[in-house]
Phi, psi and omega in degrees: 000134181272141180227135177235126177236153179274151176234146179236137175095006178251114183237002187251116178301322181292317177297323179297319179295315178298319179296318179299317180300319182285318182293329181293344181277351181293134180299135177089355180258129180232152175051041181281137178221132174258116181254108186288330181283315178279350181058055179222157166239123178243144180201165176240142180198150176286330177238083187297324183294315181293317179297321179296320178298319178292323178295315179298317181298312182289322179298318180298327182284319184272326182229081185304331184274353182272131181243130179264128182246114183270064173206180185264009182269126178281122178274122185259010185292136174250029184303319181300317179293322179297315178299319179299317180295316180297315179301319179297316180297317178296317179298319179296318179298315178294325180296318180298316179298312184300319187268348186242338184257136176287134182201169181291152180306324181296312181293322178303310183292327177297312180294318182299310180296320177300315179300311182299323179290318178300319180292320192221028181301325178294319181297315182294318180297314180298316181302314182293313184293323178286326179296320177302325181271007177083019180250129176244134178213194186296336176300320178291322178301312181295318180298316178299316182297316181295311181295316181299313179296322178294319178298323180282356180086009179268075188292318180298313180299321180302312182286324182293325178305308185280329179293311181292326176297318179296321177298317177300320179294326178293316177301319179298315180298317180296320180294315179297319179299320178297315177297318179299317181294326178298315178286328180298329179300325179291320181292339178286355178295333185291111179292143180281337182208167174231142177257114184252139178274113179231119181053046178065014177241146179271120183241126178273130181211172176291131179307330182292343182268357184274128180268165177295136180093358178289158180255118178264143173251122180235123184253168181307134179091350181263155176267145174289124186280324186218144177305145178186186181241137182289126178250348178200133174102163174230155182196170172247129184250141171264111181246016186301319182295333180274313190249345182086355181277127184278335181285132177298153182248128178274133180229154182213189183310129177091345181285149176271139179236147184259144175298144183098343176290146179253128178282121180272320177210158182085166177238133184245143166251122186238128174271120185290141182248002178202175175274166182303318183290344180258000183283167184303314184293326179292322179292322177295316179301318180297322179292320179297323181300334183248012188294332185246018182287329183254122186263151177290163180300317180299314182294320180294317180298312179301319181297318181291319182296316185292344176296323182255353186299312187297317178298319177298321179297316180299319178296315180294324178295323178293321178296316178300314177305313182297317181294313182296321179295318180294324183280316187265338184060029180232110185292327179295316179298317181297314179297317183300314182287330174294323178292322177301318179301316180299314184295311183296327188279359179308131185277012187306313184302319180287310187295330183272308194291324183294303177297325180296322179295316179293321176302316181295318179297316179295320178296319180294317178299320179299320179296336180260018174081022179234120180259116181255129188278000179177157183292336177293326178285327176297320176298313185296328179304324183286347185253005184297136176253329182226139170238116179258134182248140160285160183268294189290123180085353180243295172281324178256171182281340186081004179244126183278147175229153180290121179270313179203160177236126180255120180268122179263317175266112187292356177289347183244152175264173177298321179296323179295315180300313180297319181293315181296319177297321180293329178301318180282328186273352191298336180252006180275149178258005179295137182305321180293320178300315179298322180293320179293315179296322180294330181281333183290136181252348182273152181292136181267150178235168182285149176236169185245167174050047180283126179222119179261126178252118184302131178081354181244294183161204186234130173261139176203165180243142179207121180052053174071000178252151178257136184235157171221130174236124183162221183227120176247322182269159180272121176211094185271353184273333182226158177265107185233136172248125183261149179239121179246142173236117183050048177069009176251127179289125181246348179188163177226140179242120181261131181238152179225150174283117187292131178282136179298143181300332186265355186295313181296318178299318180299315180293322178297317182290325177297319180297320180295334177276000180082021182254129180283141179248141181223143178247124179241118186216153177274352180289167179296151188302323182296315179294317180298316179295322180296315180294317182297323178291322181294324182260002177061050173274141187297311182228150180220139178228125181253175177054042181256128173280164178309321179295324179296318178297316180300314181295324180297313179299316181298315180297315182295323179295318182286322185282315186264344184055040181246158179278127183241132173254142178235133182244120180208177183221349186255169177301321181293345178274348187305313179301318180292323179295324180284326182285324183300154177298324173225115175266128184239123183241166179271135186275336183265300183266359179291143178291152177305324181295317181291322179294320179295319184284340187276165177257336181226140180236128175271109189302318185255019177064018183268110183297340179293339179293343177300322180294319177300317180297319180293319181293319178297319178301312181297318180296317180298315178301318179298316181295319178303310182288329174300314180296317181296311183293316179299314181297316182295317182297313182295317181297314180297322180297314183284335173295316180294315181294321180291323183296327182264003174087009181286321179246152180261186182293327180298317177295322180296320179297313178299322180296313182291305182293322181299314181290329177294314179295317178299318180295320179295313180297320179295322179300325182292345176295333178292336181276328185261353181299136179252111182286345181263354181284131180284135180279000000 
């Protein structure tokens, strides 16, 4: 059984990883993950209560400031960060007194030790507790450096090592909190209640208790609780949290509205079209819960390296100590330079910046209406060579519109043909029938002897004449509805699947990024070629079964060795979505199966959002490598300078903490980057 609990007071990705490693060793606990951005611990266990007790016990021992909350309420408190800042300020004040004012040795040592404890008591406790369990990490490096420098009489360096490290941790906490708040905005989409109209009375209830076909009342300032269709009222909706679009959307009678939208003005009556668990906001919430489970290759490599990194650093520091002692014959100098090596080599910049950058990138994509299920998929988006599209519901809306009306009996006008056809279609639930009725502008009246024949059409009587609206002749190339009066064909109505306004723009922008576009569809070749020319897709293949699409992707991957993305919305697209390097599904009209099978979800079904996702992906990747290269270069430079005695420990501290802070600030660029901004 899977269990998810909230955690408070954990802001360090590196600490989260260390905690995860230790908690995973608990008997009976499987698939445990500590997510620092969502502030959760998730795990599987046959006895969840007992396992949770063990997790709480060990967490309290390893991370005393971390509190586990066994409920579904997200704690937004930053109390821990505030305490850290206050403690830091008091420690700095005592340090200034200690290092600048003349005093007796006893008072000096009291103030000095108090300052060092205020700066790093958490670090020392963690170092000791993890060391007892056989784990060495940067906490031990810092503790050794602080104690070592104090023993050598380098009091300023000793305090500055831990003070600047604490400042870096505060910056880290603020950065993680910012990323966490970005994702938290999405979780706030979930309405706490729904107002349902029952017996002409407004009743407030839990959205999970609302059945399909219920009437919701939504007033200004309230969120739509469940997807539905407007049956009364007009309003302006704020859908920015869902789609990333800043402009409000005007809606009226008959329009579909998504859960999570905020009504800005007007009062709406909405007939629900699904249950709460199947609504848009519930599906988004489910995706967010799994957004960080899969890590990128870069993040995984860094994570694996840092497990052994600290032990390697201690060994190298000992080697440095031995070489310097042998060359200088001065043990104090040798110890001092060995300590410099420890300080500079702290892995914080790598361990913090890489996951933080990916968290920021995923959070940024979410704000722009793109849900990415893991940092590995965010990575893969930047490497796509080909994007293959399904047609219906992806390039097109999946909703038919009347393209033209052909009059065969000249006694009738086009309006007459449409009206007569609508008389028969008005009670049908067939998508083509609904499209014809929606196009008609004249008032409809009742007809008699209505008989619907599945796969054929509708027979009905009107003013002593017998009519048939449907399909009698074979025409597989076009979508045509024929109208017969007393067995004489009097007109034809041609319908087309409307192409999305953003499809052509999306394909044009993909080409500018050097990405090839392909259309794969089950429709007839003539229709597919027509659509592909209209949206300017490079290649098009029609009359393809789901297996054919799957085989095409498999063949292209093996033959070209290129990264392929597939965009679809239906159950039949699920195999292709899973096989593609990046599967991209539609969030509104996409089937649950396709959303589950995909790696990326476009919340508002807008294919142009693929470009935003790719741009965010490329920017995130650049920032990750900037941080890795910058951190490595600065650290290697100061290691060399420290080893030969050119720089002291104070410079080493600034180098380590400085590069960590720079990496954190650089990581935040992935969160604020705008993929739609023109350069």
